[in-house]
N, C-alpha and C positions, 0 to 999 in steps of 0.2 A: 623639186628634188627627183621625183620620178622621171621627169623629162630628161634631166641631166644624166641619170643613170642609164636610161634607154639609149641616149645618143652616144654616151661614152662607150657603151657596148659595141655599137656599130663602128665607132672610131677605131676600136681595137682590132676589128676583124674585117673591115671593109676599106673602100677607097677613101683614104684619110682626107685628101684635098676636098672632095665633094662634101663629106660629112661635116667638115669644119663650117662651111657655108650653111649647110642644113641646120647645124646646131645653133648658130647665131640667129638665124631666122626664127627657129622654133622657140628659143629663149626669149626673143623679142616679143613674139606673139603671146607667150605664156605670161610674161611680166605685164603686158598690157591688160590681160584678163584679170590678173591679181590686183593691179593698181589702175583701175579705169579712170580715176580722177587725177592721176599724175599729169603734170603739165606737159604738153607737147613741145612748147617752146618757152623760153624765158620771157616773162612779161614785165614791162616797165623796169628793166634792168635787174630783175630778180634773178639770182644765179642758181635757182633751184634746178637740180639735175633732172633731165627728162628721162622717161623710162627707156627710150632708145639708147641714150648714153650710158644709163645704168647697166644695160646688158652688153652693149658693144664694147665699152671701154672700161670694163671692170677687170682689174689685174688679177684679183683672186680667182675669178671665174675662168679667165683665159689661161691662167697658169695650169689649171687642171686639164683643160682641153689640149693645150700644146704639148703636154707630156707624152702624147701619142704621136708627135711629129718629129721627124729628123730635123737637124738644124737647118738644112738647106730649104726645107718646106716652111720652116718658121720664118726664114728670111724672105721667102716669096710671099708669105702672108703679110709681112710688114710692107711689102711693096705694092700689094693690091689695093690698099686703102691709105690715103694720106693721114687720116686720123690715127691709124695704127702706127705708122712709121714716123710721123712728125714729132719733133721734140724742140724745146726752146732752151734757153740758157739755164733756166731754173728747174726744169722738170724733164724727166726721161719720158720717152714714148711709152704707150701702153704695152707694146710688144716687149720692150726692154725691161719694163717693170715686171711683166709676167715672167720673163725668162729668169730674172733675178730671184723672184719668189720660188720658182720651180727648182733652181739650182740649190737654194738654201734648204728646200724641203726634202730633196731626194739624195743629195750628196752626203757621203760619210765625212768624218773629220779628216781622214787621210786623203780623200778625194779633194776636199776643199783646199787642203794644204798644197796640193799639186796643181792648183789653178792660179798661177801668178797673174796679176792684173796689170798690164802694161798701159802706158799712156796711149790714148787713141783707140783702145779696145773697149767694147761694151759687154754687157751681160750676155749678149748673143754669142760672143766668142767663148765665154765661160761655159755656156750650154753646149757649144760645139765640142770643146775639149772634154767636157764631162761625158758626153755620149761616147766619145772615142775610148775613154777609160773604162766604160761599162760594157764595151763590146769585146768579143773574143779576139785574141791576137791572131793575125794572119801574116803570111809572107806575101806581100802585095807586089813585089818586084822580083823577078827571076833574072839572073845574069849568068852568062856562059852556058854550061850544060845542065843547069838546074831545071827540074821538072817536078810537077805535082805527082805524088804517088797515086792519088785519086783525083779525078778532074773536079769533083764536087767538094773537095776539102783542101783549102789553101793553107792549112796549118802544118802540113807535112810535105817535105820535099826530099827528092833524091837526086843523085848525080849519075849521068850516063857516061861521063868521062872525068878527067881531072879538072879541078878548080871551078866549082860552081858556087855562086853566092845568092842568097835570098835575103830580102830586106823587108821589114815591116814599116808601113807608113805611119804607124801610131807614134806621134811625137810626144816626148817627155820633156817638160820644160822646168819643172820644180817638183819638190816633194819626193816621196818614196815609191818605187815601182819594183814589183817582184815578178819574175818569169821562170818557167822551167823549160829546159830543152831536153827532150828525150833523144838520146844519141844512139844510133844503130837500130837494128830490127831484132827485137827480142834479146837474146844473149849473144848475138853474133857481132863480131867485129867487122863492121861494114865500111870502114874507112876513117881516116883521121879528120876530125871536125874542129873548127874554131867557132866560138860563139861569143857574142859581146854586143858592143854598142858602136854606133857611128853617127855622123851628122845626118839629119834628114835631107832628102833631096831626090833628084831624078837621075837615073842612069841612062845614057845614050844607048838605046836598045839596038841601034844600027851598027854599033861598034862590036867587033868580035873580041870580047873581053874574056880572057882565061886566066885572070889573076885575082887575088883577094883585094879587099878595100885597103890593105896595107901597102899596096904596090902602086907605082907611078902610072901604069897603064890604066888602072881602074880610075883613079881620081882625075886623070886627064880627060876622062869621058864621063865625068860626074858633075852635075850642077846642083849646088846647095840651094835649099829654100831660103831665100833672103827677102821675101816679100813681107806683106803685113802679117804680123803674128810671130815672126821669127826675129830674134835680136842677136847682135854680135855677142859671142861668148867670151867670158873672162879666161877660159882655158884654151890652151893650144893643142890639147889632146883631141884630134879630129876623129879618131877611131881607136878602140881598145878591145882586144880579143883574148879569150882564154883558149889555149891550144890543148885539146883533150889528149893528144898523143904524148905530151911531155909535161903538161901542167903549167908551162911558162906563160907569162903575160907579154903579149905583143901590142905595141901601140905606135901611132904615127901622128905627126903634126902636119902631114901632107906637104912637107917641104920639098922643093924641087931637088935638093941635094941631100944625100945621106940615106942610109937604110932605116927601116923601122926600129924602134927600141925593143930590146929583148931583155926581160927582167924575171928574176926569181922573186918569190914572196913567201912570207911566213905562213906555213900550213899548206903549201903547194903540193898537190897530188895530181897524177894523171888519171884519166878514165876513158877507156876505149868504147864502152857502151854503158848505158844506164841513164839516170836522170840527174842532170846538173841544174841547180837553181842559181839565179843571179839576182842580187838586190842592188838596184841603183838608187843611191841616196843622194839626191841633188841638194839637200840641205847641208849635208856634211861633205859632199864632193867625193864620195867613195863608191866603189863597185866591189861587193862582197860575193864570194862564191860558196855554194853549198853542193855537196856530193851525196846523192840519194837521201836528202833531208838533213844531212850532217853539215854543220858550218865548218868550212875549212879556214876561212880568214878573209881579210881585206886584200884584194888583188891589186887595186889601183886607187890612188888618191889624186886630188887636184882636179877633179872633173867639174864641169859646169855646163848646163844644158844650153841648147836643146840637143837631145839624142834620140835615136830609135834603135830597136833591136835588129840584129843581123846574124847570119850564120854562113860559114863557108865550108864546103866539102872539098877535100883534096884527093879523093880516090873515087874511082868508078864503083858504084854500089853503095856509097855513103848515104845515110838517111838521117834527117833531123825533124823533130816535131816540136812546135812552139805552143806554149799554153800560159795564159795569165794565171798567177797564183796569189794566194793571200800572203800579206807581208808577215814574215816570221816574227815572233816575239823577240824583244831585245835581249 
């Protein structure tokens, strides 16, 4: 126990890859001291577990250790040893078992509900998406004239001319997700903003895009994530935005012909500056809007994941900050 606590301390504050190996070696030595008579190998077909296997391939122990690793390092750990990564038809690998235990231990009920398990995905994918849900939201992709207000903070963006878009790579596939967008700087009207959701993917950064995700120029230079982990959606709503200037809902199916949809909705209000909250409920297929903590109403129905958060600024000087929030009570 003392050894485990000692090593976990170093895992939290040091080079994690190095100390994973160090932990396994130390635990192996410690177990050998405690159980000196434990068999080194199976004898005469006896399936008695060796002390090495007890340490190296114990899912409960590993689940505690890997909680300090990002998902990419966990995958690398599985690749370093065949015994970690190997599985057969009847049993999962040690790493996958450990990841499953970890997810069940640390995830809340709301987070578990937001982890859909698709065919072909393992508990490693669950752990990856859980980590994303527990991290602060950032604007990972900037399009057009968007720029970070502070170079060390990717949660706040501004525009130095018209039509700038910022996209979060945090993918939402199921369950409920709540976010707040702080629009403007203080009490200043710094430009008309649109905030909402769109399909996850990558923007062609080489293209000079000065339109919002609702427009043809944007999605002509956008590649949706269609690889492992993303599935075709049952909804043709490819993006959906609340316009702060007039309160209307704008959405698009990214069809080659026709303008985006422009809809009013019950409870609709505009807001030039302040805090707008959005609740994406992929169980119900709805996007609900909150104004300074007050629920306005359901802005859009018929949604189905995956989506990611996005914001568009339409004036020079516009500013938006994104932040993950607690899901409001029903």
